[in-house]
C-alpha positions, 0 to 999 in steps of 0.5 A, spaced: 058 525 766 062 531 769 065 530 776 066 536 780 068 537 787 066 537 793 068 531 796 067 528 803 072 524 807 071 517 809 076 514 813 080 507 811 085 505 816 090 512 816 088 514 809 083 519 807 079 517 801 074 521 798 067 520 795 062 525 791 056 529 794 050 531 791 050 535 785 046 541 789 052 541 794 057 542 788 053 547 785 053 551 791 060 551 793 062 552 786 059 559 787 064 560 793 069 564 790 065 569 787 062 570 794 069 571 797 070 576 791 064 580 790 063 587 794 060 591 789 054 591 784 054 586 778 054 592 773 058 597 776 065 598 774 068 595 780 063 589 780 065 587 773 072 587 775 070 583 781 067 578 776 072 578 771 077 576 777 072 570 779 072 567 772 079 567 771 080 565 779 076 559 777 082 555 774 089 554 776 092 560 779 098 558 783 102 552 780 107 553 786 105 557 792 108 564 793 109 564 800 116 562 803 114 556 808 121 556 811 119 563 814 112 560 816 115 554 820 119 558 824 114 563 825 109 558 827 114 554 831 111 548 828 113 541 831 110 534 833 103 534 835 101 541 832 094 541 829 094 545 823 089 549 819 092 552 812 089 555 806 092 550 800 094 554 794 099 550 790 101 545 796 108 546 797 107 549 804 103 543 806 109 538 804 114 543 807 110 543 814 110 535 814 118 536 815 116 538 822 111 532 823 105 535 826 099 531 828 095 533 822 094 538 817 087 540 814 088 544 808 082 548 805 081 551 798 075 554 794 079 553 788 077 546 785 084 546 780 088 547 787 084 541 790 086 537 784 093 539 784 094 538 792 091 531 792 095 529 786 101 531 790 099 527 796 099 521 791 105 522 788 109 522 794 105 516 796 106 512 790 112 515 785 117 510 786 123 514 788 125 521 790 128 522 784 121 521 780 118 526 785 123 531 783 123 529 776 115 530 776 115 537 780 122 540 779 124 538 772 122 542 766 121 538 759 121 531 762 117 528 757 115 521 760 111 525 767 105 523 764 106 516 763 109 516 770 102 519 772 098 514 768 102 508 772 103 510 779 099 516 781 092 516 777 090 509 780 090 512 787 087 519 785 079 520 787 075 520 781 074 528 781 081 530 781 083 524 776 077 527 771 081 534 772 088 532 770 085 527 764 080 532 761 082 534 754 083 540 751 080 543 744 087 539 741 084 533 744 090 533 749 090 531 756 091 536 762 096 532 765 101 533 759 103 540 762 108 536 766 111 533 760 113 540 759 114 546 764 108 546 769 110 552 772 109 556 766 102 555 766 096 557 771 095 565 771 101 566 775 105 562 770 102 567 764 103 573 769 111 571 769 111 570 762 108 577 760 113 580 765 118 577 761 115 579 754 114 586 757 121 587 759 124 584 752 119 589 749 124 594 752 130 591 750 131 587 757 132 580 758 130 578 766 134 571 765 140 575 765 140 576 772 142 569 773 149 570 771 150 574 777 155 571 782 154 575 788 149 580 791 152 586 788 152 583 781 144 582 782 144 589 785 147 592 779 143 588 774 137 590 777 139 598 777 141 598 770 137 593 767 130 592 770 129 598 774 128 603 768 123 599 765 118 601 771 119 608 769 116 607 762 109 611 761 106 605 757 108 600 763 105 605 768 099 606 764 098 598 764 099 597 771 094 602 773 089 597 771 086 593 776 086 587 771 093 587 770 095 584 776 089 578 776 095 574 774 098 574 781 091 572 784 090 579 786 083 581 786 080 588 786 080 589 793 087 587 794 089 591 789 087 597 793 091 595 799 097 594 795 097 601 792 097 604 798 104 601 800 107 605 794 107 612 791 100 612 789 102 608 782 102 600 782 109 601 778 112 603 784 110 598 788 111 592 783 118 595 782 120 595 790 117 588 790 121 586 784 127 589 787 127 585 794 126 579 790 132 580 785 137 584 790 135 581 798 137 574 797 143 570 794 140 566 788 143 560 790 138 561 796 132 563 793 128 558 788 122 564 788 127 568 784 129 562 780 122 561 778 121 569 776 127 570 772 129 563 770 122 560 769 124 554 772 127 550 779 134 549 780 137 542 779 139 538 785 146 541 787 145 547 783 141 552 788 136 551 794 129 547 792 122 547 795 123 543 802 119 537 799 123 537 793 130 536 797 132 529 798 134 530 805 126 531 807 123 525 802 123 520 807 120 524 813 115 527 808 113 520 805 112 518 812 107 523 814 103 524 808 097 521 811 097 526 816 094 531 811 087 532 809 084 536 803 078 540 803 074 544 798 071 548 802 070 555 805 075 557 811 070 560 815 065 554 814 070 549 815 072 552 822 065 552 824 065 545 824 071 544 828 071 543 836 073 548 840 080 548 842 082 543 836 087 547 832 094 549 834 096 553 828 093 557 823 095 559 816 091 564 812 096 566 806 093 573 804 086 571 804 084 576 809 085 582 803 079 579 800 074 580 806 069 585 808 069 587 815 063 582 817 067 576 814 073 578 818 069 578 824 066 571 822 073 568 821 076 571 827 070 569 831 071 561 829 079 562 829 078 564 837 073 559 838 077 553 835 084 556 838 088 552 843 091 555 849 098 556 845 095 557 838 099 562 833 096 565 827 100 567 821 098 571 814 100 576 809 098 582 807 099 586 800 100 593 804 105 593 810 101 594 816 096 588 819 089 589 816 085 587 823 086 593 828 079 597 827 076 592 822 076 586 827 072 587 834 076 589 840 073 583 844 076 578 839 083 582 838 084 583 845 085 575 846 091 575 841 098 578 842 101 581 835 108 580 835 110 586 832 118 586 832 117 578 830 113 580 824 117 585 821 123 581 821 119 575 818 117 580 813 124 582 811 126 574 811 120 572 806 124 570 800 118 570 795 118 578 796 111 579 793 107 581 800 108 588 804 107 584 810 108 578 814 104 578 821 104 573 827 098 573 832 099 569 838 093 567 843 094 570 850 094 566 856 088 567 861 
């Protein structure tokens, strides 16, 4: 029997556990990714592109989240007592938010692989014996006994659907969990995209990992200008990146590609060059684990450079003490918010999900955000292009209830170490 999401939460003490629902509901939810992406006729060129993306997005896309949770936390002014609704993605953000001890985090995602990853991360925090074991599982590469640690400490506590996901065997009869014995971050669509970027650069005679030898921002700038920047002038690369499917590995659907290309000179190569320049040049390597993943294809070792918040030793006890405050939901965000009480959410984290949405979907989402928002609520999100996409698309009757923090948004955009997005945006609920 094949087990699938969604699952329904049951309360046992202060620990949420999950149980299966009907197969009919599973099938219906399995189509939600497509519903979020499809905007054109199935047999049109655009429609075929959307359906290819939806097929690829049905598996693991983000082994780690590619938004900077440090920026999120500051923009949200996140603290004790806050009730947060966020898109789950790779889950690094959720665990980082726990360092501020919010009252509750509801993490929502349409992707079943992301749901399985998030649920495994929570059980790993709860049940791996030590902080060192947690780092070895999620932070270190080539740790051959991670799958054994999964079997002993994590699997007995996982819900049946997540356990089935990680223990399912491939055509080689190897379980999926084996990827943690090698380098998990080189898997998923994002990992494959980064690998393809390295192969492309090497085809043109450049090894992106060479930047890791830089000792200063000046050295990083020099390497980018002399080695990486010229690659984006190659006609072959310009041709390849002009195809929308070339960015599916970044989790960028066709509609978001169209938004992204508006922030350059009309070519996707120029956009990618500008984003990589920020990643390579704007932050010291010792402070930017996103650059480590992009260029070294691993996280730094403890003491070597900054790590994601949930892998830093100083945060371990706080995160472990707070882990039961998280609930993971395999659901559509709009439908999930529709089930929440009015005024019951303090902080909303939308990642870049709105780039996928039609005007009708945006208005439905902001109607639910506005209804469920508390008096001091904050909403943060990112966009492929630089400006906020809400003006002119979301009803003024909704937007008039929110203040856009223009200057703060520009500042947070500049400080986002992931460097992949054109804009970071903060909206604050207006007081009556």
